N, C-alpha and C positions, 0 to 999 in steps of 0.2 A: 499508454495504451497503444496497441498496434493492431493492425488488421492484416490477416493473412488469407490467402486463398486456401480453402480446405478441400474443395472438390469443384467440378464444373458448376455445381448448383449451390454451393455454400461457401461462406466466408466465416472466419472466426475472429473475434475480438479477444485479445489476451493482454495480460499485464496486471500487476498488483493494484493499479489505479481503478480497475473495474469495480472493486468492492464499494467504492464511494459513489458509483453511478449505477448501481444495481437496478433501481426503480426505472431509470430512464432507459437502460438497456432492455428491460422487460417490455417497457411501453413501446419501444421501437421494433418489437417482435423477436427479440433474442431469447434463447433458452440456454440456461447454464448446463454444461455438460462436463462432468469430471473425468469422463472416460474417452476423451478424444485422442486420436493418435497425435503425438507431439505435445500432449499435456492439456490440462483443462482450459476452458474458456467459454465464451458466449457464442453460440452458433446462430448464423442468420442466413437467410436466403441471399444468394449472390446478387439479387436485384436491389438489395439494400446497401451495397458497398459504397456508392457515391454519397448517399445520405449519411452513412456512418462516418465517412471521411470528412464531410462538411461539418458534422456535429462535433467530432473530435477536434478539428481545427478551430472551431468556434469557442471552445472552452476558454473562458477568460483568465482563469487562474492556472498558471503553469504548474505541473507536478514534476518532482524529481524522484528518482530512485537511487538513494545512496548506495554505493558499492559496499561499504562496510560501516558499521556503527559500533563503537566500543561497548555500548550497553547491550544492545540487541539489534539485530537487523530490522530496521523499520521499513515497511514496504514502500510507503510514499509519504511525502510531507509537502504541504503548501509551502512555497519559498519563504513567505513571511514568518511562518511558524518555525521553519528550519533555522532562519537567522536568529530568532528569539531563543531557540534551543541551544544554538552554538554559544550564545552569551551566558547561558546557565551552565554550560559544561565546565567542570573543574578537573584538575589533574587528580590522578588516583591517590597520590600521597595526601593531598588536602582532604579528599573525600574520606580516606581511611582514618585520618586524624579526627575528623568530625564524627564519623561513625563510631569509633571507639569511645568517644566521650559520651555517647548515648547510654542510657540504662539498658540492662539486658532485655527488659520488657519492650522498650522502644526499638532495640535492634531486631527483636523477633518480629514485631509488628511491621517494621520496614521490610524485612525479608519476605514476609507474607504478601505484602502489597506488590513487591517486585515479582514474586513467583506468580501472582495472578495476572500480571502484565505479560508474562512470558507465555 
């Protein structure tokens, strides 16, 4: 998450991590706005900037935004979950071999699940 000056009277909090903190951002007085110049974000009174910066700095679990993910661009992941996911990642040749060994029905079900995640 990052904080940007939006105007003399407002700041905006942006970033994919904001979705995980929606309720807190609302409770702090933020309003979601998808029509902001420069892209969507949470708009706040400029008087909230120091409180917002302190809160973001106090988040105990760091978040990362992967540049690219071979499956789908994942907005943010807790570092522990990211490490677990890396352990589960297999190369495409191994994956295709396992996928082709599934029945047609199971392949279709798998594709349906993946499409719902996208």
